[in-house]
Structures are given as structure tokens and as C-alpha cells.
C-alpha positions as CSV (number, residue, x, y, z in Angstrom):
1,X,-5.7,13.5,-7.2
2,X,-4.1,10.1,-6.3
3,X,-4.7,7.4,-3.7
4,X,-1.8,8.5,-1.6
5,X,-2.6,9.7,1.9
6,X,-3.0,13.4,2.5
7,X,-0.1,15.3,4.0
8,X,-1.1,17.5,7.0
9,X,1.3,20.3,7.7
10,X,1.1,22.3,11.0
11,X,1.6,26.0,10.1
12,X,0.1,27.7,13.1
13,X,2.8,28.4,15.6
14,X,4.3,31.8,16.4
15,X,8.0,30.9,15.9
16,X,9.3,32.5,19.1
17,X,12.8,31.1,18.6
18,X,13.0,32.9,15.3
19,X,11.7,36.2,16.6
20,X,13.8,38.3,14.2
21,X,12.4,36.4,11.2
22,X,8.9,35.8,12.5
23,X,7.9,39.2,13.8
24,X,6.2,40.0,10.4
25,X,5.7,36.6,8.9
26,X,4.8,33.1,10.0
27,X,7.7,30.6,10.5
28,X,6.7,28.4,7.5
29,X,7.4,31.4,5.2
30,X,10.9,32.0,6.5
31,X,13.1,31.5,3.4
32,X,15.9,29.1,2.8
33,X,17.6,29.6,-0.6
34,X,14.9,32.0,-1.8
35,X,12.0,29.7,-1.0
36,X,9.9,29.3,2.1
37,X,10.6,26.4,4.5
38,X,7.1,25.3,3.8
39,X,7.8,25.0,0.1
40,X,10.9,22.8,0.9
41,X,8.8,20.5,3.1
42,X,6.2,20.1,0.4
43,X,8.9,19.4,-2.2
44,X,10.2,16.5,0.0
45,X,6.7,14.9,0.1
46,X,6.1,15.7,-3.7
47,X,9.4,14.0,-4.6
48,X,7.9,10.7,-3.2
49,X,4.5,11.3,-4.9
50,X,2.6,12.8,-2.0
51,X,1.0,16.0,-3.5
52,X,-2.3,16.4,-1.6
53,X,-1.7,18.8,1.3
54,X,-3.7,20.2,4.1
55,X,-2.2,23.3,5.8
56,X,-3.4,24.0,9.4
57,X,-3.1,27.7,9.6
58,X,-2.8,29.9,12.7
59,X,-0.5,32.8,13.4
60,X,-0.4,35.1,10.2
61,X,-2.2,32.4,8.3
62,X,-3.4,35.0,5.8
63,X,0.1,35.4,4.6
64,X,0.3,31.7,3.8
65,X,-3.0,32.0,1.9
66,X,-1.7,35.0,0.0
67,X,1.5,33.1,-0.9
68,X,-0.4,30.3,-2.5
69,X,-3.1,32.5,-4.0
70,X,-0.4,34.4,-5.9
71,X,1.9,31.3,-6.4
72,X,1.3,31.0,-10.2
73,X,2.0,34.7,-11.0
74,X,5.0,34.9,-8.6
75,X,6.6,31.8,-10.0
76,X,5.9,32.3,-13.7
77,X,6.6,34.7,-16.5
78,X,3.3,36.5,-17.4
79,X,1.7,39.1,-19.6
80,X,-0.9,41.4,-18.0
81,X,-3.4,43.6,-19.9
82,X,-3.7,46.6,-17.7
83,X,-7.0,47.8,-19.1
84,X,-8.8,44.5,-18.4
85,X,-6.6,43.0,-15.7
86,X,-6.4,39.8,-17.7
87,X,-3.2,37.8,-17.0
88,X,-1.7,35.2,-19.2
89,X,1.0,33.1,-17.4
90,X,3.7,31.1,-19.1
91,X,4.0,28.4,-16.5
92,X,7.6,27.7,-15.5
93,X,7.0,26.0,-12.2
94,X,6.7,22.3,-11.6
95,X,4.1,22.3,-8.8
96,X,1.0,22.3,-11.0
97,X,-0.2,19.0,-9.7
98,X,-0.2,19.9,-6.1
99,X,-3.6,20.3,-4.3
100,X,-3.4,22.5,-1.2
101,X,-6.2,22.9,1.2
102,X,-5.7,25.8,3.6
103,X,-7.7,25.7,6.9
104,X,-7.8,28.3,9.7
105,X,-7.3,26.2,12.8
106,X,-7.0,29.1,15.3
107,X,-4.1,31.3,16.4
108,X,-3.8,29.7,19.9
109,X,-4.8,26.1,19.1
110,X,-2.4,23.3,20.1
111,X,-1.5,20.4,17.8
112,X,-4.3,18.1,18.8
113,X,-6.9,20.8,18.3
114,X,-5.5,21.7,14.9
115,X,-5.7,18.1,13.7
116,X,-9.2,17.7,15.1
117,X,-10.3,20.8,13.2
118,X,-9.2,19.3,9.8
119,X,-10.6,15.9,10.5
120,X,-13.3,16.3,7.9
121,X,-10.8,17.0,5.2
122,X,-8.9,13.7,5.7
123,X,-10.5,11.0,3.7
124,X,-9.7,7.5,4.8
125,X,-7.9,6.3,7.9
126,X,-4.3,7.1,7.0
127,X,-2.6,10.5,6.8
128,X,0.9,11.9,7.1
129,X,1.7,14.8,9.5
130,X,4.7,17.2,9.9
131,X,5.5,20.6,11.3
132,X,5.7,23.6,9.0
133,X,9.2,24.6,10.1
134,X,11.5,21.6,9.7
135,X,13.2,20.0,6.7
136,X,15.0,16.6,6.8
137,X,16.6,14.0,4.7
138,X,13.9,11.4,5.0
139,X,12.6,8.7,2.7
140,X,8.8,9.2,2.9
141,X,8.0,6.0,1.0
142,X,10.0,4.0,3.5
143,X,8.4,5.8,6.5
144,X,4.9,4.9,5.1
145,X,6.0,1.3,4.4
146,X,7.3,0.9,7.9
147,X,4.1,2.4,9.3
148,X,2.0,-0.1,7.4
149,X,4.2,-3.0,8.4
150,X,3.7,-2.7,12.2
151,X,0.0,-2.2,12.5
152,X,0.2,0.4,15.2
153,X,-1.9,3.6,15.3
154,X,1.1,5.9,14.6
155,X,4.7,6.2,13.5
156,X,7.1,8.9,14.6
157,X,10.5,9.5,13.1
158,X,13.4,9.5,15.6
159,X,16.7,11.3,14.8
160,X,20.0,11.7,16.5
161,X,20.3,15.4,17.5
162,X,23.2,17.6,16.6
163,X,25.5,18.7,19.3
164,X,25.2,22.2,20.5
165,X,29.0,22.6,20.3
166,X,31.8,22.0,17.9
167,X,34.0,19.0,18.6
168,X,37.8,19.1,18.8
169,X,40.1,16.1,18.4
170,X,43.3,16.8,20.3
171,X,46.5,14.7,20.0
172,X,49.8,15.6,21.7
173,X,48.4,19.0,22.8
174,X,47.5,19.9,19.2
175,X,44.1,20.2,17.5
176,X,44.2,17.7,14.7
177,X,40.5,17.9,13.8
178,X,37.5,20.1,14.3
179,X,34.0,19.1,13.5
180,X,31.3,21.8,13.7
181,X,28.3,20.5,15.8
182,X,28.5,16.8,14.9
183,X,25.5,14.5,15.2
184,X,25.2,12.9,18.6
185,X,25.5,9.1,18.3
186,X,23.2,8.2,21.3
187,X,19.6,9.0,22.0
188,X,16.8,10.1,19.7
189,X,14.6,13.2,19.4
190,X,11.4,13.8,17.5
191,X,12.3,14.1,13.9
192,X,9.0,15.7,13.0
193,X,7.6,13.3,10.4
194,X,4.6,11.2,11.4
195,X,2.1,8.7,9.9
196,X,-1.3,8.0,11.6
């Protein structure tokens, strides 16, 4: 692998706000554009060269294990010999250089307990952390650079939240403009990308 820090992704929560989607699968496997949210998160990190992942599993973690155990066949063309069960894949996916460690961290464990349980898999002092259910437009290299520049124990991303409502611009009793749930300009919330 490379000398980049490992990326820890928390994949253990129940996803109660997505109950229709998460009744039968974990939230990180809910699809966006035909791919799981988890895959999109990993692609963000991989784009910046971070390809060594540790997944902290919990609720329906076996499904995440199955997803990656079958990843090559499900994302490639292949030939199978039914008599022997031998499979020859014609790799058509780009994620061949990803290393993914999947760790059962408990169905009811909180964030700190999950991180403590994977401690032995993190080599070195520095690691990146994110949730398994949120994507963002974030420059991971700049996040790491900022973290290294300030000498503190941790870095958290802050983002302006989106409004819960659409915004109307009214002039002379007429709607001139409508913006669907614009980003709020004041205040920050946890953006979900960390470095420790």
C-alpha cells in the first residue's frame, strides 16, 4: 500500500431517518446513482490518493462484507465454468488498488467504542475518519494539509447547513426568484470529515 493515512469509515448505525431504505440493508449500502453511498465516499478519498480503508461494521455488517466479497464479480464481466465453479473475470472496474479491512465493532457501539476497537489496525499516529452515510465536495488533501499545519490532536470539517425551506424573493408583490433550500450563510455544522 502507500504511506498515506488510513481512512476509517463508520458503518455501524441503524439509519433510523432512512427507515424505508434501511429496514433491510445498512445505510452505507443505500444507493445513489446505482452505487452505494459507501462506494461514493471511498471514491472521494481514492480520488485524492487515499485507498487504504477500515470499515467499522455494526448493523447489518454482514451485508457490507458480502458486497465487498462479491465486488469483483458484480463489477466485471466474467466466465464461469459450472462444472468446476471456476470464475475468470475480465476486470472492468478501477478500484483494484483499494485495500479494505472490515471489522465488526458491535451493533450497539457508539463512535468512540468503534474507533477504540479498530485501534490495532491503525498504524502510525495519523488517520482520517468519516461517517458511512454522507458525501461532500471536499478537498481531502487540503483537509490533511490544514490538519498538519496547526499541530492539534484533531481536525473537523465545518459546513454551512442547507435551509429546510425554499426561499422566495418577492418584489412588488410578485415572486421574482425561487431558490430550493439554499445554503445558510451563517453558522456551521459538522461536515463529517475528520483527521486525528
